[in-house]
C-alpha positions as CSV (number, residue, x, y, z in Angstrom):
1,X,-11.4,4.3,-7.3
2,X,-9.9,3.7,-4.6
3,X,-11.3,1.6,-1.7
4,X,-10.3,2.4,2.0
5,X,-7.4,1.1,3.0
6,X,-4.2,0.9,5.0
7,X,-0.6,1.3,3.9
8,X,2.0,-0.7,6.3
9,X,5.4,1.0,4.7
10,X,7.4,-1.6,6.0
11,X,5.8,-4.0,4.2
12,X,6.6,-2.3,1.0
13,X,10.2,-3.3,-0.8
14,X,12.9,-0.6,-1.1
15,X,13.7,-0.8,-5.1
16,X,17.1,0.7,-5.4
17,X,17.9,3.4,-7.7
18,X,21.6,4.7,-9.2
19,X,21.5,8.9,-9.2
20,X,24.4,10.5,-11.1
21,X,25.8,10.4,-7.2
22,X,24.2,8.1,-4.4
23,X,21.2,6.1,-4.6
24,X,17.1,6.5,-4.1
25,X,15.4,3.8,-2.5
26,X,11.5,4.0,-3.6
27,X,9.0,1.7,-2.1
28,X,6.0,2.4,-4.6
29,X,2.1,1.6,-4.5
30,X,0.6,1.4,-7.8
31,X,-2.9,2.2,-8.8
32,X,-4.9,3.4,-11.9
33,X,-3.3,6.5,-12.7
34,X,-2.1,7.2,-9.4
35,X,1.2,6.1,-8.0
36,X,2.4,7.0,-4.4
37,X,6.0,6.7,-3.1
38,X,8.2,6.4,0.2
39,X,12.1,8.5,-1.2
40,X,15.0,8.1,0.8
41,X,17.7,9.5,-0.7
42,X,21.2,8.4,0.1
43,X,23.7,11.2,1.4
44,X,25.4,12.9,-1.8
45,X,22.5,11.6,-4.0
46,X,22.0,13.9,-6.7
47,X,19.4,13.2,-9.4
48,X,21.3,11.8,-12.2
49,X,18.3,13.4,-15.3
50,X,16.5,16.8,-15.4
51,X,12.7,15.8,-14.6
52,X,9.7,17.2,-16.7
53,X,7.0,14.8,-15.1
54,X,4.3,16.7,-12.4
55,X,4.6,15.4,-8.5
56,X,3.8,16.3,-5.0
57,X,6.5,16.0,-3.0
58,X,6.4,16.3,0.9
59,X,9.4,16.2,2.8
60,X,9.0,14.1,5.7
61,X,12.7,13.8,7.3
62,X,16.2,15.5,6.7
63,X,17.0,18.0,3.8
64,X,17.5,18.0,0.0
65,X,17.5,20.7,-2.5
66,X,15.3,21.1,-5.6
67,X,17.0,22.7,-8.5
68,X,15.0,23.8,-11.6
69,X,16.7,24.1,-14.8
70,X,17.1,27.8,-14.8
71,X,19.5,27.6,-11.9
72,X,16.5,28.5,-9.2
73,X,17.1,26.3,-6.0
74,X,14.6,25.7,-2.9
75,X,16.0,24.2,0.1
76,X,13.1,21.3,1.6
77,X,13.1,20.5,4.6
78,X,10.9,18.8,7.0
79,X,7.3,19.8,6.6
80,X,7.5,21.6,3.5
81,X,5.8,20.6,0.4
82,X,5.9,21.4,-3.7
83,X,3.8,20.7,-6.0
84,X,4.1,21.1,-10.1
85,X,2.3,19.6,-13.3
86,X,3.9,17.8,-16.1
87,X,5.9,19.7,-18.3
88,X,5.9,23.0,-16.1
89,X,9.7,22.6,-15.3
90,X,12.7,20.9,-15.2
91,X,13.6,19.9,-12.4
92,X,16.3,17.7,-10.1
93,X,17.2,16.8,-6.3
94,X,20.3,16.7,-4.2
95,X,20.5,15.8,-0.9
96,X,23.9,16.3,1.3
97,X,22.9,14.4,4.2
98,X,19.8,12.1,3.3
99,X,16.5,12.8,3.0
100,X,13.2,10.4,3.1
101,X,10.0,11.7,0.9
102,X,6.6,11.0,0.0
103,X,6.2,11.7,-3.1
104,X,2.5,11.7,-5.1
105,X,2.2,11.7,-8.5
106,X,-0.3,10.5,-11.6
107,X,-3.0,11.5,-14.4
108,X,-4.3,14.3,-12.4
109,X,-0.9,16.2,-12.9
110,X,-1.2,16.0,-16.3
111,X,0.0,13.2,-18.0
112,X,2.0,9.8,-17.8
113,X,3.4,8.5,-14.1
114,X,7.1,7.2,-15.1
């Protein structure tokens, strides 16, 4: 259970993760069975792997493409979200101009949080 709390994201450190190209900056809050992140992709960011994990992804600023391994693509702009459970798709992200996202994942989507 998570008690009521406010989050000042300016106090959460940004951790850099390299993509196939570009970088992702993660600000992460970890709760039991739940992870909440603000993630920023740099210009030209391309994920370095196909992800099988479940997420709720909401585009806060900018635009990115969510690509499925089967070739389908979805343009995700400010105010648009997607939801997927663990092992329901292989997906990866690309952002030409950079983007800022809120990503929520955890056990409620069917599995692990890594």
